[in-house]
NUGU-141132 format. One record per residue (C-alpha): residue number from 0; x, y, z; residue in three letters. Coordinates in Angstrom, 3 decimals. Layout:
N
+-----+----------+----------+----------+--------+
| num |        x |        y |        z | residu |
+-----+----------+----------+----------+--------+
| NUM |        X |        Y |        Z |    ALA |
...
+-----+----------+----------+----------+--------+
//
This chain:
403
+-----+----------+----------+----------+--------+
| num |        x |        y |        z | residu |
+-----+----------+----------+----------+--------+
|   0 |   -0.119 |    0.014 |    0.033 |    UNK |
|   1 |    1.398 |    3.401 |   -0.782 |    UNK |
|   2 |    2.073 |    5.897 |    2.121 |    UNK |
|   3 |    2.696 |    9.644 |    2.025 |    UNK |
|   4 |    6.223 |   10.196 |    0.991 |    UNK |
|   5 |    6.307 |   13.340 |   -0.847 |    UNK |
|   6 |    8.940 |   15.557 |    0.378 |    UNK |
|   7 |    8.044 |   18.524 |    2.650 |    UNK |
|   8 |    8.905 |   21.316 |    0.135 |    UNK |
|   9 |    7.056 |   19.564 |   -2.726 |    UNK |
|  10 |    3.855 |   19.004 |   -0.682 |    UNK |
|  11 |    3.796 |   22.768 |    0.321 |    UNK |
|  12 |    4.101 |   23.755 |   -3.127 |    UNK |
|  13 |    0.936 |   21.539 |   -4.286 |    UNK |
|  14 |   -1.278 |   22.531 |   -1.474 |    UNK |
|  15 |   -3.647 |   24.215 |   -3.537 |    UNK |
|  16 |   -3.397 |   21.610 |   -6.305 |    UNK |
|  17 |   -3.542 |   18.477 |   -4.412 |    UNK |
|  18 |   -5.698 |   17.122 |   -1.697 |    UNK |
|  19 |   -7.006 |   20.644 |   -0.549 |    UNK |
|  20 |  -10.561 |   22.076 |   -1.718 |    UNK |
|  21 |  -10.252 |   25.641 |   -3.144 |    UNK |
|  22 |  -14.009 |   25.961 |   -2.862 |    UNK |
|  23 |  -16.230 |   27.318 |   -5.794 |    UNK |
|  24 |  -14.823 |   29.567 |   -8.404 |    UNK |
|  25 |  -16.258 |   31.332 |  -11.598 |    UNK |
|  26 |  -13.963 |   30.982 |  -14.614 |    UNK |
|  27 |  -15.666 |   31.947 |  -17.749 |    UNK |
|  28 |  -13.990 |   32.018 |  -21.148 |    UNK |
|  29 |  -15.071 |   33.684 |  -24.338 |    UNK |
|  30 |  -13.734 |   32.749 |  -27.713 |    UNK |
|  31 |  -14.628 |   34.067 |  -31.249 |    UNK |
|  32 |  -18.202 |   33.507 |  -32.638 |    UNK |
|  33 |  -16.837 |   33.033 |  -36.121 |    UNK |
|  34 |  -14.503 |   29.706 |  -35.874 |    UNK |
|  35 |  -12.203 |   29.217 |  -38.692 |    UNK |
|  36 |  -12.342 |   25.966 |  -40.542 |    UNK |
|  37 |   -9.525 |   23.588 |  -40.879 |    UNK |
|  38 |   -8.636 |   22.293 |  -44.401 |    UNK |
|  39 |   -7.759 |   18.494 |  -43.624 |    UNK |
|  40 |   -9.681 |   15.623 |  -42.182 |    UNK |
|  41 |   -8.602 |   11.982 |  -42.410 |    UNK |
|  42 |  -10.786 |    8.945 |  -42.448 |    UNK |
|  43 |   -9.979 |    5.255 |  -42.155 |    UNK |
|  44 |  -11.716 |    2.416 |  -44.292 |    UNK |
|  45 |  -14.719 |    0.638 |  -42.881 |    UNK |
|  46 |  -13.842 |   -1.801 |  -39.984 |    UNK |
|  47 |  -15.125 |   -5.291 |  -40.235 |    UNK |
|  48 |  -15.331 |   -7.434 |  -37.372 |    UNK |
|  49 |  -12.753 |  -10.529 |  -37.686 |    UNK |
|  50 |  -14.843 |  -13.736 |  -37.888 |    UNK |
|  51 |  -18.589 |  -14.234 |  -38.071 |    UNK |
|  52 |  -20.501 |  -12.489 |  -35.308 |    UNK |
|  53 |  -23.306 |  -14.753 |  -33.915 |    UNK |
|  54 |  -26.850 |  -13.898 |  -34.350 |    UNK |
|  55 |  -28.525 |  -11.951 |  -31.488 |    UNK |
|  56 |  -30.620 |  -14.986 |  -30.725 |    UNK |
|  57 |  -27.807 |  -17.286 |  -30.067 |    UNK |
|  58 |  -25.629 |  -17.676 |  -26.940 |    UNK |
|  59 |  -22.458 |  -16.047 |  -26.847 |    UNK |
|  60 |  -19.067 |  -17.359 |  -26.534 |    UNK |
|  61 |  -18.111 |  -18.558 |  -22.792 |    UNK |
|  62 |  -21.018 |  -19.874 |  -20.568 |    UNK |
|  63 |  -24.097 |  -17.580 |  -20.204 |    UNK |
|  64 |  -25.879 |  -17.663 |  -17.034 |    UNK |
|  65 |  -29.607 |  -16.920 |  -17.022 |    UNK |
|  66 |  -30.412 |  -13.707 |  -15.123 |    UNK |
|  67 |  -33.520 |  -15.559 |  -13.799 |    UNK |
|  68 |  -31.499 |  -18.861 |  -12.743 |    UNK |
|  69 |  -31.701 |  -19.694 |   -9.022 |    UNK |
|  70 |  -28.648 |  -21.791 |   -9.498 |    UNK |
|  71 |  -25.542 |  -19.707 |   -7.808 |    UNK |
|  72 |  -22.538 |  -18.778 |  -10.062 |    UNK |
|  73 |  -19.144 |  -19.998 |   -8.980 |    UNK |
|  74 |  -17.545 |  -16.769 |  -10.251 |    UNK |
|  75 |  -15.584 |  -14.649 |   -7.722 |    UNK |
|  76 |  -16.667 |  -11.236 |   -8.174 |    UNK |
|  77 |  -13.262 |   -9.639 |   -7.728 |    UNK |
|  78 |  -11.841 |   -6.639 |   -9.317 |    UNK |
|  79 |  -14.679 |   -4.513 |  -10.917 |    UNK |
|  80 |  -13.755 |   -3.071 |  -14.191 |    UNK |
|  81 |  -16.749 |   -1.557 |  -15.602 |    UNK |
|  82 |  -20.030 |   -0.130 |  -14.570 |    UNK |
|  83 |  -23.344 |    1.231 |  -15.864 |    UNK |
|  84 |  -26.705 |    2.216 |  -14.735 |    UNK |
|  85 |  -30.168 |    1.598 |  -16.403 |    UNK |
|  86 |  -31.664 |    3.730 |  -13.528 |    UNK |
|  87 |  -30.946 |    4.439 |   -9.842 |    UNK |
|  88 |  -31.865 |    0.814 |   -8.625 |    UNK |
|  89 |  -30.613 |   -1.316 |  -11.572 |    UNK |
|  90 |  -27.643 |   -1.608 |  -13.653 |    UNK |
|  91 |  -24.594 |   -3.872 |  -14.562 |    UNK |
|  92 |  -21.028 |   -4.385 |  -13.763 |    UNK |
|  93 |  -18.287 |   -6.370 |  -15.305 |    UNK |
|  94 |  -14.947 |   -7.885 |  -14.259 |    UNK |
|  95 |  -12.524 |  -10.467 |  -15.451 |    UNK |
|  96 |  -14.851 |  -13.245 |  -17.184 |    UNK |
|  97 |  -18.287 |  -12.091 |  -15.684 |    UNK |
|  98 |  -21.151 |   -9.665 |  -16.053 |    UNK |
|  99 |  -23.490 |   -9.089 |  -13.009 |    UNK |
| 100 |  -26.706 |   -7.264 |  -12.570 |    UNK |
| 101 |  -28.702 |   -5.742 |   -9.798 |    UNK |
| 102 |  -32.092 |   -4.446 |   -9.455 |    UNK |
| 103 |  -31.740 |   -3.297 |   -5.781 |    UNK |
| 104 |  -29.076 |   -0.559 |   -5.912 |    UNK |
| 105 |  -26.282 |   -3.262 |   -5.435 |    UNK |
| 106 |  -27.369 |   -4.904 |   -2.322 |    UNK |
| 107 |  -27.378 |   -8.252 |   -4.379 |    UNK |
| 108 |  -25.896 |   -9.173 |   -7.684 |    UNK |
| 109 |  -26.753 |  -11.833 |  -10.125 |    UNK |
| 110 |  -23.869 |  -13.119 |  -12.430 |    UNK |
| 111 |  -25.637 |  -13.276 |  -15.880 |    UNK |
| 112 |  -22.597 |  -14.002 |  -17.997 |    UNK |
| 113 |  -19.475 |  -16.057 |  -17.687 |    UNK |
| 114 |  -16.686 |  -16.164 |  -20.331 |    UNK |
| 115 |  -12.927 |  -15.381 |  -21.136 |    UNK |
| 116 |  -11.705 |  -11.641 |  -21.200 |    UNK |
| 117 |  -11.878 |   -8.565 |  -18.913 |    UNK |
| 118 |  -14.900 |   -6.659 |  -19.476 |    UNK |
| 119 |  -13.625 |   -3.119 |  -20.642 |    UNK |
| 120 |  -17.053 |   -1.152 |  -20.910 |    UNK |
| 121 |  -20.806 |   -1.336 |  -20.331 |    UNK |
| 122 |  -23.480 |    0.607 |  -21.936 |    UNK |
| 123 |  -27.118 |    0.479 |  -21.049 |    UNK |
| 124 |  -29.819 |    2.080 |  -23.166 |    UNK |
| 125 |  -32.542 |    1.107 |  -20.944 |    UNK |
| 126 |  -33.308 |   -1.735 |  -18.587 |    UNK |
| 127 |  -33.510 |   -4.286 |  -21.207 |    UNK |
| 128 |  -30.963 |   -3.213 |  -23.977 |    UNK |
| 129 |  -27.169 |   -3.204 |  -22.952 |    UNK |
| 130 |  -23.889 |   -3.981 |  -24.391 |    UNK |
| 131 |  -20.225 |   -4.854 |  -23.115 |    UNK |
| 132 |  -16.948 |   -4.826 |  -24.778 |    UNK |
| 133 |  -14.908 |   -7.860 |  -23.468 |    UNK |
| 134 |  -11.265 |   -8.846 |  -23.973 |    UNK |
| 135 |   -8.128 |   -7.522 |  -25.559 |    UNK |
| 136 |   -9.741 |   -8.124 |  -29.019 |    UNK |
| 137 |  -12.887 |   -6.125 |  -27.987 |    UNK |
| 138 |  -15.626 |   -8.499 |  -28.489 |    UNK |
| 139 |  -19.002 |   -6.929 |  -28.533 |    UNK |
| 140 |  -21.697 |   -8.511 |  -26.297 |    UNK |
| 141 |  -25.309 |   -7.504 |  -26.291 |    UNK |
| 142 |  -28.556 |   -8.331 |  -24.358 |    UNK |
| 143 |  -32.155 |   -7.482 |  -25.356 |    UNK |
| 144 |  -33.843 |   -9.081 |  -22.279 |    UNK |
| 145 |  -32.147 |   -7.550 |  -19.355 |    UNK |
| 146 |  -29.269 |   -9.767 |  -19.292 |    UNK |
| 147 |  -31.075 |  -13.073 |  -19.102 |    UNK |
| 148 |  -29.158 |  -13.823 |  -22.383 |    UNK |
| 149 |  -26.046 |  -12.286 |  -23.808 |    UNK |
| 150 |  -24.848 |  -12.768 |  -27.385 |    UNK |
| 151 |  -21.716 |  -11.983 |  -29.371 |    UNK |
| 152 |  -22.720 |   -9.348 |  -32.143 |    UNK |
| 153 |  -19.424 |   -8.362 |  -33.349 |    UNK |
| 154 |  -16.099 |   -6.709 |  -32.318 |    UNK |
| 155 |  -15.271 |   -3.100 |  -31.300 |    UNK |
| 156 |  -13.161 |   -0.937 |  -33.784 |    UNK |
| 157 |  -11.106 |    0.591 |  -31.102 |    UNK |
| 158 |  -10.700 |    1.093 |  -27.223 |    UNK |
| 159 |  -12.697 |    4.325 |  -27.075 |    UNK |
| 160 |  -15.670 |    5.263 |  -25.041 |    UNK |
| 161 |  -18.639 |    3.814 |  -26.790 |    UNK |
| 162 |  -22.095 |    4.951 |  -26.518 |    UNK |
| 163 |  -25.423 |    3.812 |  -28.283 |    UNK |
| 164 |  -28.129 |    6.386 |  -29.130 |    UNK |
| 165 |  -30.543 |    3.741 |  -30.321 |    UNK |
| 166 |  -30.750 |   -0.102 |  -30.502 |    UNK |
| 167 |  -29.071 |    0.006 |  -33.748 |    UNK |
| 168 |  -26.706 |    3.131 |  -33.893 |    UNK |
| 169 |  -23.589 |    3.650 |  -31.845 |    UNK |
| 170 |  -20.499 |    5.695 |  -31.594 |    UNK |
| 171 |  -16.862 |    4.593 |  -30.505 |    UNK |
| 172 |  -14.551 |    7.444 |  -30.845 |    UNK |
| 173 |  -14.818 |    8.244 |  -34.609 |    UNK |
| 174 |  -16.278 |    4.928 |  -35.395 |    UNK |
| 175 |  -20.015 |    4.441 |  -36.174 |    UNK |
| 176 |  -22.513 |    1.803 |  -36.635 |    UNK |
| 177 |  -26.262 |    1.758 |  -37.513 |    UNK |
| 178 |  -26.586 |   -2.274 |  -37.492 |    UNK |
| 179 |  -26.166 |   -2.953 |  -33.657 |    UNK |
| 180 |  -22.427 |   -3.486 |  -33.772 |    UNK |
| 181 |  -21.661 |   -5.589 |  -37.007 |    UNK |
| 182 |  -20.246 |   -3.007 |  -39.377 |    UNK |
| 183 |  -18.308 |   -0.129 |  -38.240 |    UNK |
| 184 |  -17.383 |    2.902 |  -40.419 |    UNK |
| 185 |  -14.823 |    5.610 |  -39.367 |    UNK |
| 186 |  -15.899 |    9.148 |  -39.748 |    UNK |
| 187 |  -13.224 |   11.769 |  -40.753 |    UNK |
| 188 |  -11.184 |   13.510 |  -38.248 |    UNK |
| 189 |   -8.595 |   16.159 |  -38.032 |    UNK |
| 190 |   -4.998 |   14.929 |  -38.494 |    UNK |
| 191 |   -2.985 |   14.793 |  -35.480 |    UNK |
| 192 |   -5.658 |   14.833 |  -32.698 |    UNK |
| 193 |   -4.687 |   13.854 |  -29.252 |    UNK |
| 194 |   -6.757 |   11.233 |  -27.708 |    UNK |
| 195 |  -10.096 |    9.806 |  -29.090 |    UNK |
| 196 |  -12.755 |   12.122 |  -31.080 |    UNK |
| 197 |  -16.096 |   12.075 |  -29.568 |    UNK |
| 198 |  -19.293 |   12.083 |  -31.906 |    UNK |
| 199 |  -22.600 |   13.067 |  -29.899 |    UNK |
| 200 |  -24.560 |   11.851 |  -32.905 |    UNK |
| 201 |  -24.107 |   11.403 |  -36.824 |    UNK |
| 202 |  -23.564 |   15.178 |  -37.563 |    UNK |
| 203 |  -21.840 |   16.553 |  -34.190 |    UNK |
| 204 |  -18.572 |   15.676 |  -33.106 |    UNK |
| 205 |  -15.553 |   17.151 |  -31.037 |    UNK |
| 206 |  -11.743 |   16.661 |  -31.053 |    UNK |
| 207 |   -8.538 |   18.122 |  -29.525 |    UNK |
| 208 |   -5.447 |   19.049 |  -31.130 |    UNK |
| 209 |   -2.103 |   20.395 |  -29.534 |    UNK |
| 210 |   -0.340 |   23.146 |  -31.581 |    UNK |
| 211 |    2.635 |   25.116 |  -30.918 |    UNK |
| 212 |    2.261 |   26.383 |  -27.206 |    UNK |
| 213 |   -1.752 |   26.021 |  -27.745 |    UNK |
| 214 |   -4.299 |   23.792 |  -27.329 |    UNK |
| 215 |   -7.111 |   23.576 |  -29.954 |    UNK |
| 216 |  -10.787 |   22.154 |  -29.748 |    UNK |
| 217 |  -12.113 |   21.462 |  -32.846 |    UNK |
| 218 |  -15.926 |   20.870 |  -33.891 |    UNK |
| 219 |  -17.708 |   19.228 |  -36.948 |    UNK |
| 220 |  -21.302 |   19.749 |  -37.579 |    UNK |
| 221 |  -21.570 |   17.557 |  -40.848 |    UNK |
| 222 |  -19.967 |   14.168 |  -39.627 |    UNK |
| 223 |  -16.556 |   15.155 |  -40.003 |    UNK |
| 224 |  -16.479 |   16.471 |  -43.549 |    UNK |
| 225 |  -15.344 |   19.808 |  -42.070 |    UNK |
| 226 |  -13.926 |   20.823 |  -38.799 |    UNK |
| 227 |  -13.884 |   24.295 |  -37.090 |    UNK |
| 228 |  -11.588 |   25.506 |  -34.292 |    UNK |
| 229 |  -14.124 |   26.678 |  -31.514 |    UNK |
| 230 |  -11.385 |   27.035 |  -28.700 |    UNK |
| 231 |   -7.797 |   27.828 |  -28.704 |    UNK |
| 232 |   -5.891 |   28.466 |  -25.472 |    UNK |
| 233 |   -2.180 |   29.176 |  -24.704 |    UNK |
| 234 |   -0.667 |   26.240 |  -22.872 |    UNK |
| 235 |    2.704 |   25.745 |  -21.485 |    UNK |
| 236 |    2.004 |   22.026 |  -20.712 |    UNK |
| 237 |    2.073 |   18.997 |  -22.722 |    UNK |
| 238 |   -0.989 |   17.233 |  -23.763 |    UNK |
| 239 |   -0.825 |   13.691 |  -22.865 |    UNK |
| 240 |   -4.652 |   12.791 |  -23.256 |    UNK |
| 241 |   -8.298 |   13.884 |  -23.506 |    UNK |
| 242 |  -11.692 |   12.856 |  -22.159 |    UNK |
| 243 |  -14.626 |   14.161 |  -24.106 |    UNK |
| 244 |  -18.351 |   13.836 |  -23.343 |    UNK |
| 245 |  -21.500 |   15.364 |  -24.575 |    UNK |
| 246 |  -25.082 |   16.005 |  -23.272 |    UNK |
| 247 |  -26.506 |   17.591 |  -26.394 |    UNK |
| 248 |  -25.821 |   18.489 |  -29.892 |    UNK |
| 249 |  -24.227 |   21.988 |  -28.762 |    UNK |
| 250 |  -22.845 |   20.509 |  -25.269 |    UNK |
| 251 |  -19.297 |   19.537 |  -24.870 |    UNK |
| 252 |  -17.091 |   18.780 |  -21.669 |    UNK |
| 253 |  -13.359 |   18.710 |  -22.670 |    UNK |
| 254 |  -11.069 |   17.269 |  -20.215 |    UNK |
| 255 |   -7.332 |   17.959 |  -20.955 |    UNK |
| 256 |   -4.889 |   15.668 |  -19.305 |    UNK |
| 257 |   -1.343 |   16.864 |  -18.853 |    UNK |
| 258 |    1.992 |   15.542 |  -17.586 |    UNK |
| 259 |    2.681 |   13.662 |  -14.523 |    UNK |
| 260 |    5.240 |   13.283 |  -11.748 |    UNK |
| 261 |    5.548 |   12.274 |   -7.979 |    UNK |
| 262 |    2.137 |   10.235 |   -8.313 |    UNK |
| 263 |    0.521 |   13.704 |   -9.648 |    UNK |
| 264 |   -1.329 |   14.411 |  -12.876 |    UNK |
| 265 |   -2.196 |   17.815 |  -14.042 |    UNK |
| 266 |   -5.343 |   18.625 |  -15.936 |    UNK |
| 267 |   -8.218 |   20.732 |  -16.568 |    UNK |
| 268 |  -12.046 |   20.701 |  -17.499 |    UNK |
| 269 |  -13.685 |   23.053 |  -20.053 |    UNK |
| 270 |  -17.399 |   23.224 |  -20.970 |    UNK |
| 271 |  -19.489 |   24.884 |  -23.497 |    UNK |
| 272 |  -23.318 |   24.700 |  -23.898 |    UNK |
| 273 |  -23.528 |   26.890 |  -27.189 |    UNK |
| 274 |  -21.447 |   24.720 |  -29.650 |    UNK |
| 275 |  -18.053 |   26.386 |  -28.618 |    UNK |
| 276 |  -18.903 |   30.148 |  -28.771 |    UNK |
| 277 |  -18.281 |   30.429 |  -25.306 |    UNK |
| 278 |  -16.392 |   28.484 |  -22.805 |    UNK |
| 279 |  -16.435 |   27.787 |  -18.907 |    UNK |
| 280 |  -13.216 |   26.870 |  -17.181 |    UNK |
| 281 |  -14.687 |   24.243 |  -14.776 |    UNK |
| 282 |  -11.416 |   22.951 |  -13.197 |    UNK |
| 283 |   -7.666 |   23.854 |  -13.330 |    UNK |
| 284 |   -5.720 |   21.330 |  -11.538 |    UNK |
| 285 |   -2.040 |   22.308 |  -11.764 |    UNK |
| 286 |    0.280 |   20.221 |   -9.547 |    UNK |
| 287 |    3.925 |   20.309 |   -8.151 |    UNK |
| 288 |    4.815 |   16.892 |   -9.801 |    UNK |
| 289 |    2.688 |   17.407 |  -13.344 |    UNK |
| 290 |    3.317 |   20.992 |  -13.648 |    UNK |
| 291 |    0.864 |   23.519 |  -15.168 |    UNK |
| 292 |   -2.657 |   22.179 |  -16.356 |    UNK |
| 293 |   -3.115 |   22.155 |  -20.000 |    UNK |
| 294 |   -4.703 |   25.400 |  -21.492 |    UNK |
| 295 |   -3.813 |   27.074 |  -17.911 |    UNK |
| 296 |   -1.059 |   29.691 |  -18.199 |    UNK |
| 297 |    1.985 |   28.918 |  -16.046 |    UNK |
| 298 |    1.881 |   30.170 |  -12.368 |    UNK |
| 299 |   -1.804 |   30.601 |  -12.482 |    UNK |
| 300 |   -2.954 |   28.958 |   -9.278 |    UNK |
| 301 |   -6.530 |   30.646 |   -9.242 |    UNK |
| 302 |   -9.491 |   28.685 |  -10.805 |    UNK |
| 303 |  -11.578 |   25.819 |   -9.297 |    UNK |
| 304 |   -9.757 |   22.655 |   -8.368 |    UNK |
| 305 |  -11.085 |   19.098 |   -7.837 |    UNK |
| 306 |   -9.600 |   17.177 |   -4.790 |    UNK |
| 307 |   -6.971 |   14.785 |   -5.122 |    UNK |
| 308 |   -3.547 |   14.904 |   -7.084 |    UNK |
| 309 |   -4.794 |   13.053 |  -10.445 |    UNK |
| 310 |   -8.000 |   12.795 |  -12.194 |    UNK |
| 311 |  -10.697 |   10.117 |  -11.624 |    UNK |
| 312 |  -13.632 |    9.190 |  -14.002 |    UNK |
| 313 |  -15.597 |   12.110 |  -15.569 |    UNK |
| 314 |  -19.464 |   11.370 |  -15.746 |    UNK |
| 315 |  -21.656 |   13.935 |  -17.521 |    UNK |
| 316 |  -25.423 |   13.750 |  -16.654 |    UNK |
| 317 |  -26.705 |   16.943 |  -18.499 |    UNK |
| 318 |  -25.522 |   20.309 |  -19.904 |    UNK |
| 319 |  -25.710 |   21.276 |  -16.187 |    UNK |
| 320 |  -24.507 |   18.536 |  -14.172 |    UNK |
| 321 |  -21.434 |   16.719 |  -14.185 |    UNK |
| 322 |  -19.353 |   14.652 |  -11.700 |    UNK |
| 323 |  -15.741 |   13.724 |  -11.381 |    UNK |
| 324 |  -13.827 |   11.401 |   -9.059 |    UNK |
| 325 |  -10.302 |   12.746 |   -7.774 |    UNK |
| 326 |   -7.472 |   10.255 |   -6.702 |    UNK |
| 327 |   -4.554 |   11.020 |   -4.248 |    UNK |
| 328 |   -2.228 |    7.800 |   -4.551 |    UNK |
| 329 |   -0.142 |    9.054 |   -1.448 |    UNK |
| 330 |   -3.197 |    9.576 |    0.680 |    UNK |
| 331 |   -4.693 |    6.875 |    3.157 |    UNK |
| 332 |   -8.134 |    7.261 |    1.618 |    UNK |
| 333 |   -7.210 |    8.269 |   -2.018 |    UNK |
| 334 |  -10.618 |    8.688 |   -3.604 |    UNK |
| 335 |  -13.035 |   11.500 |   -3.553 |    UNK |
| 336 |  -15.853 |   12.944 |   -5.708 |    UNK |
| 337 |  -16.566 |   16.393 |   -6.963 |    UNK |
| 338 |  -19.510 |   18.056 |   -8.789 |    UNK |
| 339 |  -21.065 |   20.934 |  -10.553 |    UNK |
| 340 |  -24.807 |   21.445 |  -11.195 |    UNK |
| 341 |  -24.638 |   24.924 |  -12.872 |    UNK |
| 342 |  -22.735 |   23.827 |  -16.020 |    UNK |
| 343 |  -19.358 |   24.526 |  -14.508 |    UNK |
| 344 |  -19.813 |   28.022 |  -12.831 |    UNK |
| 345 |  -19.317 |   26.633 |   -9.699 |    UNK |
| 346 |  -17.558 |   23.357 |   -8.394 |    UNK |
| 347 |  -18.208 |   21.616 |   -5.221 |    UNK |
| 348 |  -15.846 |   19.036 |   -3.634 |    UNK |
| 349 |  -17.456 |   16.283 |   -1.532 |    UNK |
| 350 |  -16.094 |   15.941 |    1.920 |    UNK |
| 351 |  -16.102 |   12.002 |    2.071 |    UNK |
| 352 |  -13.199 |   10.075 |    0.971 |    UNK |
| 353 |  -12.782 |    6.370 |    0.148 |    UNK |
| 354 |  -10.234 |    3.601 |    0.534 |    UNK |
| 355 |   -8.865 |    1.602 |   -2.335 |    UNK |
| 356 |   -5.625 |    2.133 |   -4.513 |    UNK |
| 357 |   -6.926 |    0.669 |   -7.784 |    UNK |
| 358 |   -9.349 |    1.993 |  -10.540 |    UNK |
| 359 |  -12.139 |    4.239 |   -9.535 |    UNK |
| 360 |  -15.641 |    3.967 |  -11.153 |    UNK |
| 361 |  -18.488 |    6.172 |  -11.086 |    UNK |
| 362 |  -22.038 |    6.052 |  -12.678 |    UNK |
| 363 |  -24.955 |    8.297 |  -12.009 |    UNK |
| 364 |  -28.578 |    7.822 |  -12.817 |    UNK |
| 365 |  -29.431 |   11.542 |  -12.567 |    UNK |
| 366 |  -28.333 |   14.816 |  -10.706 |    UNK |
| 367 |  -28.839 |   13.141 |   -7.273 |    UNK |
| 368 |  -28.631 |    9.195 |   -7.614 |    UNK |
| 369 |  -25.391 |    7.432 |   -8.562 |    UNK |
| 370 |  -22.978 |    4.600 |   -7.773 |    UNK |
| 371 |  -19.223 |    4.681 |   -6.832 |    UNK |
| 372 |  -16.890 |    1.441 |   -6.913 |    UNK |
| 373 |  -13.438 |    1.292 |   -5.370 |    UNK |
| 374 |  -11.004 |   -1.173 |   -6.340 |    UNK |
| 375 |   -7.987 |   -2.373 |   -4.557 |    UNK |
| 376 |   -4.969 |   -4.985 |   -5.322 |    UNK |
| 377 |   -5.336 |   -6.434 |   -1.873 |    UNK |
| 378 |   -8.800 |   -5.579 |   -0.434 |    UNK |
| 379 |  -12.109 |   -6.316 |   -1.977 |    UNK |
| 380 |  -13.973 |   -3.727 |   -4.399 |    UNK |
| 381 |  -16.752 |   -1.754 |   -2.511 |    UNK |
| 382 |  -19.521 |   -0.136 |   -3.746 |    UNK |
| 383 |  -21.343 |    3.034 |   -2.488 |    UNK |
| 384 |  -24.482 |    4.681 |   -3.522 |    UNK |
| 385 |  -25.717 |    8.296 |   -3.329 |    UNK |
| 386 |  -29.254 |    9.786 |   -3.147 |    UNK |
| 387 |  -28.004 |   13.311 |   -2.386 |    UNK |
| 388 |  -25.882 |   14.224 |   -5.376 |    UNK |
| 389 |  -22.570 |   13.267 |   -3.863 |    UNK |
| 390 |  -23.042 |   14.795 |   -0.432 |    UNK |
| 391 |  -23.457 |   11.462 |    1.326 |    UNK |
| 392 |  -22.491 |    8.069 |    0.342 |    UNK |
| 393 |  -23.860 |    4.681 |    1.667 |    UNK |
| 394 |  -21.655 |    1.432 |    1.370 |    UNK |
| 395 |  -23.970 |   -0.860 |   -0.447 |    UNK |
| 396 |  -21.887 |   -3.985 |   -1.091 |    UNK |
| 397 |  -18.517 |   -5.202 |   -0.689 |    UNK |
| 398 |  -17.275 |   -7.689 |   -3.354 |    UNK |
| 399 |  -15.198 |  -11.005 |   -3.076 |    UNK |
| 400 |  -11.458 |  -10.544 |   -1.895 |    UNK |
| 401 |   -8.861 |  -10.641 |   -4.505 |    UNK |
| 402 |   -7.235 |  -14.013 |   -4.749 |    UNK |
+-----+----------+----------+----------+--------+
//
C-alpha cells in the first residue's frame, strides 16, 4: 500500500493543487463567434469484425448464465472493471470473465454471463438493452432482455468510449454503426488529434489538437467532413490525453490531461453549452509533480480545483450536471468525488473520501442518484450509493476479496 512520501517542500508547493479544496470559483472564457475551418480531415476504411459474429438470438462464446436462474454462480466477483446504470436501482457491472446485474441498488448481484476476457466497458440504453466490450480483441456482447441472455454481435473497432443512441446506432471514438455492432465505419477526423474524437450523433463531433504552445478544440457539424476551431488556449503544458463527453448537440465537456510526476497528474476541464462560442473553465488542477494544467497559464493558481492529485472518472449527466472523481495515491483514503450543477460555473468538492488504490468507477442515474465503486489490489472492491448528489455516500456492497 502506498504511503505518503512526497517531500515536505514539494507537498507545500502543491497544497492548492493536491488534496485541498479551493471552494467554488467562476472561470468563464469567451472565444470568437466565427470559428475558422481547418483544411484537412482524415478517415479510415470500414472496420469489419474478424470472424463471423453470432446472431442476436444465439448464445455468446463462453458460458451464459441466465439472469433468472436460481443456481448460484461459482464466479468470484473480484476487481470490478466497468459499471453502467439503467436507473437508480438497476444496472450492470463487469470484471474479469463475468457480467453481473442488480435491481436493488447493489445490495444483491446476479452473475448473468461467464466467459473469457476482462470487461472493458458496459453501456445500457435502458433496463433491457445493454452492451459490453470484452477482452483485448474487443468482443462486443449484447442483451435485449435485461441480461437473461447475452450474445456476441461483433467486435469493437477501437478502445474508445462507446455509447449507443438507439438499439442500432452507436459511436466509439470516430467509429459509427447503424446495425447494432456488426459493421463499423470511421468518420473523418482532423489529422494529429490527441486522444479519441467524440461524436454525440451522426453530425456533431469534437476533437482536440495540440499546436505550438496552444491547445485547440475542434468541432464538426457535418459528420466530420469539415472541422472548425472553436477554442484555442495558450498552454505551457504538454498534452498527454483527452476525455470528451457531451449531453447535447451543442454541449461538450473537454478534459485535458497534462504531464505526470510524483504520483501527480495535472489536468483541466472546460465546458460549452453553445457549440463552442463561449467556454467555462470548470477545473484547473495544476500540480507540483505534473506542472501547469493544460490550457492554463504557467504560475496561474487561481480557478476551481478538484480534490486529489490526479483525475478520476468523468460522468456527465446533463448540460448542467457533471461529476468527477479525484485520486490521491499518497493519501490514506485516496478517492473522492466532486461535482457541478450549474454547468461548471461553480465546483463543489465532496467531503467524503474512500479507501482503495485501484481503478475508481463512477456512474450516475441523474443529478442526485449514483454509484461509486472502489478497487484495490489487496482488498475487496466496494460499492457506495448516493441519493443526495454526492453529499453523502452509503456502502451498498462489498465484493469478493482478490485471490
